[in-house]
C-alpha positions, 0 to 999 in steps of 0.5 A: 500500499502506498504511504501518504504523508499528513500534517493536522492539529491533534485535540489540544492544538498541536500540529502534528505530522507523520505517515500512514499507509493506507489504500488512498488519502480517504482512508488515512483521514478517516483514520486519523479524525477516530484518532481525534486529528483533524487533517490539515494537509495530505499528500502520497509520498514519493517511492525512493530507493534504498539499497539494504542495509548500505542507505537508509535514513539518517538518524541519531542514535538513542545513545547520543539523545540520551548525553544530550538530554541529561547536557541540555537538562543540566545547562537548563538548570543551571540558568543558561537560555534555551538557545544558548545551551542548544548553540552550545551543544550543537557544537560540540557535536561530533555527529554532523547530521544532529549538529546542524539539526540543533543548530536549526532548532536554536536557529528557529527558537531564536526566531520566536518559534516555541521549542517543541514547534521547531524539533517537529521540523526534524521528525527522524531525531525528536519522535512524537514523544519527545515533542509532545513532552517538550510541549507539557513543559513548555505549557506547565513552565516546567520544562527543567523537570521535562528535560530531565525526565526524558533524559532518564526515559532515553537512558531507560531506552537505550539500556533496554535497546542494549540488553535487547542487542547483547542477546541478538549479537551471539547467535547472528555472530555465531550464524554468520562465521557458519555461513561463511565457513560453510561457504568458503568449504564448499567453495574452496576446499570440497572441489580438492577433495572431489577431484582427489576422489575421481582420479582414485574412482572412489565410490561416494557415500549418500552424505558426500554426494549431497556434501559435493553436489551443495559445492559444485551448484555454488561453484557453478552458480555463485553469481546466481546464488549473491543475486538470489540473496540480494532480491530475498532481501529486498522481497523480505523488505517489501513485505515487512513494510506492508500493513499485512507483512508486518504483522504476520512477521511481528505475530510469527516473532512473538511465537518463537520459543524463548526468544518470544517471550524476551519480546514480550517483556520488552515491549511491557517494559517499553509500554508501561515506561513511556505511558508514565512518562508521559502521563507524568508530563502532564499529557493526556491519556489518549493522547499518550497512548496514540504516542505510547503505541508507535514505541513500542516496537511490535506492530502486534503490541502497538494493534493492542495498545491502539484497540485498549485506546478505543476502549479507554475513550468509551469510558472503561478503565486501562487496566479493562482496556489491556484484559481485552486485547488478551496482549498485556500479561495478568500481573500488569493490569492487576498492578494497573487495576491498582493505580488506577483506583488510588489515583496513581497510575502513572507510578504504578505504570513505572513500577511496572516498568521497573519490573520488567526491566528486571525481567528482561535482563534476567531473560537476556542472561537465561537466553545467552546462557541457552544459546551459547551451547545449541550455538557452539553444538549447530557450528560444530555439527554443519562445518564438522559433518562436512568434512567427515562426510568429504574423508568417508571415502578415504576411509572406505578406500583404506580399507579396500587397499588393507 
């Protein structure tokens, strides 16, 4: 489906911009109106061609944003004007893209724009959550407090992303090494054995025939194999970019043994942490839930949050709307229920996020401990199996000579 860029006004009168997939502009407008967004302009986005893993959008890492937030918070609390603080931090940035963004933000603020509106011009760096919190801070006069909360939030998100990356790094590294080793063996080593077997007139066992066949196919069709690999990457990216494709793949992710449980815990930690931060900053709950859905990291969880938002709009309490989606653990819904009943929802959501941060820590440790022997067995079995298959005819030849 095509992508449409829109610009609109939300319930509190703030200008919001974004992108949505849909069959046509009317479908997007209808969906946005349900989210209480009045569309001011909408246009179809032109297609761009980017090479996977090579090109792509310029962005700024969470770690860089976290450091910037902490420094900005300290400088603002020290009494420096916001324009001066942003200007100083902008000139210190090693990332030229981020440096240019900050200097443009300072220029717009000096020209009379609000900080939140100046930042909204750069959605690749400052997302909707970020600018909504800044706007809430400007409206309430607590920008220094909001900056500190943003610092803590981004740092927590950076730690969470780091935990997931550490869980994935080992199996991915072993898998890449296994594929490279297998490719080198099939391409360079096996043909040497194949020539030798041909000269000796050895009868090849089935395992050896399979390995030799794979080697011959790779050597004779290397360019074809490479092209197919690139096409598969493009096909996967294109399918995942569709509405249905993303949901199919994200649903599969949640069902993967052990890894799926980790993704659920990560999503719950992100959702509760984001919602707690927004509510504490003074953003109203419906808008908070709209923003929170986009930060979940999984389209299935995102749909669950948006569905629960509709139920909250109808008058249901948050815990009950989350329970109806059947995507949030029982403990989460019960703690949220207690938070709503005692009038401390944001505090309770923060405690849930802290709890699930610990759960992610434990899940990552367990996953790494489990994957280590599995990956070693996989690598040893794959490479060792090929080597054994190539030596089987030699054993047969030695036996006949003896």
